N, C-alpha and C positions, 0 to 999 in steps of 0.2 A: 504494500500500500504506500502511496506517496505521502511524504510528510507535508504538513501545511507549508505553503509557499510564502516566503517573506517578500513583501513588495517594497522596493526601494522608494524613498521619498521623491526622487526625480520622476519615477514612473507614476506615482500618485499624482504629482502635479501635472504631468503630461495628460493623464486621463481627465483631470479637472478642467484643463484648458479645452481638451477635445469636446467634453460634454457641455462646455459653455458655448461652443460654436456650432454644435450639432446635437439635436435631440434624437437620441437613439432609443428612447424608452418604448417606442412603438414596435421595435423588433422583438420577435420571440427570443428566449434566453440564449440559445447557442448561436443563432444568427447574429444577435447583438454582440456576443463575445468575439465572433470571427470578424465582424465589421470593425469593431473598435480596435482590436489588436492589429489588424491590417493597417488601419489609419494611424494608430500609434507608431507603427514601425516605419511608416512612409511619410507622415505629416501631410497626407493627401486626403482631404475630406471628400473628394470626388468618388472615392471607392464606395461611399455609402450608396451611390446609385449605379456604380459600374459593376459591383460584385453581383453574381448570381448564385444564390444558395437555396437550399431546401431544408427546412427545419427537421422534417422527419428523417432525411438522410443523415443530417448532423447528429441526431439522437442515436441512430443506429451505429454510427461510427464512434460516438462517444462511449456507448456501451461496449463495443468491441475493443476499444483501446483500454478502458478502465477495468472491465470484467474478464475479458478473454486475452488480454495482452496481444492484440492484433499487431503483426509486424508493420513497421513503417519503412517504406522504400522511397528513396530520393533519387533524382536524376543526376545531381552533382554534389560534390562535397560541401560547396557553399551553403546549400540548403541543409544538409546534414548537420553542419556546424552550428546552425541557428536553432536547431531543435534541442531543447535543453532538458527535457524530462524523459527521454526515451532513447535507447540505442536504436540506430537505424541501419538499413542495408543500402549501400551504394556500391555498385560494381563498375563504376566508370574506370577505375584504375586497372581493371582486368579486361577492359573491352578494347576492341580494335575496329577501325573503320575499313570500309571497302567501297567499291564503286556503287554498290546497291544498298549499303547500310551505313549510316553514320555511327560514330563511336557511341553517342548517347543512346541511339536505338539498340545497338548491340548490348549496352549495359542493362537496358530494360529486359532484354531476353535472358541475360545471365541472372538477373535478380529474380525473374519469374521462375526460372528453373530452381532457384534456391528456396523461395518462400511459398510458391504455389498460390492458390486462390485465398481470398479473405484478408488481403492486406490493405493498408491505407497507402496509396501512391501519391507522392508529393513532387510535382513537376514545376520547377521554378525557373528553368533556364532554356531548355531546348524544345522547340516545337516538335522536332523529329522524335523525341522521347515520348511526347504525348501521343503522337500519331501511332507509335509502336504499341503503347498501352492499349489503344483502341483496336489495333490490328490483331493483337494476341488474344483478345477476349479474356483478360486476366481475372475475371470474376471478383472485382474489388469490393471491399466494404465501402470505400470512398476514393474518389480521385480528386485531389486538389490540383487543378490544372491552371497555373498562373505563369506560363512562360512569357518572356518579354522579347520584343523586337519588331522590326519592320517587315521581316520576311517570315511569314507563316504563323506568327504568334496568334493574332486574332482569329485566323482561319482554323487553327488547330483547336482553339477554345470553342469556336462555333461547332466544330465537329464533335467535340466532347458533349456539348449540350444536346446536339442532335442524336447522339448515341443512346440517350436514355439512361446512361449509367448514373449512379448517385455521385454527385459532383459539387465542387465549389469551383467557379470560374469567374472570369470577368470579360466584359465585352470588348474593351479597347486593347490596343497594342501594348499597353504598359503591364507591368507585373514584375517578376524577378525573384531571386532567391530569398530576399528578406521578407517579402510579403507572403511567399509560399510557406516559409518556415513559421511566420506569424500565425497563419491560418490553422496549421496543425497544433501549434502551441496553445492557441485559444481552446481547442478541444482537450488538450492534455491538462491545462490549468483549471478548467471548469470542474469544480467539485460536483459529484452527483447530487448532493443536497440542493445546490443552487439551480441545477437543471430542472429538478422536480418541484422546486419552490421558487418560481420566477420572481415573486415579490421581493425575495432576498436580494436580487440583482437590480432592482429598480431604484436603489438609493443613489 
């Protein structure tokens, strides 16, 4: 079981400022947690309307992470280094590129061979990694698809939404390792009591 998390005063002040600029109380508890932590990590309040989430999918992922210890797979080490409450799987160091497969996509294949179905996939860098997650039919608990860039990022996230998989994504080209890690951290930090008692989070 996780020990209670100590929140630094700087983070408390960041959240105070965030909530003074944006009313997040209308979001369901886990959606609110994800939206606020992504904004906290990026100082970009536009994520409040850019992110696409589903509360039921977030609840399922939260349960899988907290009660079943679902594995967390990342596309790059920068995402993995930002996830602070769970060991992660990242196979990029073992992967190789080819004319038909990018290194990031190969890393997804290697990771799926290792963890199998039922993982939380966190893609914050490479659109090709997200496309490979979709192509492999990895049977995820959740896909956090927030790759960044002008080439393929928005399109890969649109494909994720069209797939019907349980997902967190955003509409625009922005994203990146920090916000992808923030989204999964929001689920890892959210205590079960606060999820089942939303009024506790309305303060």
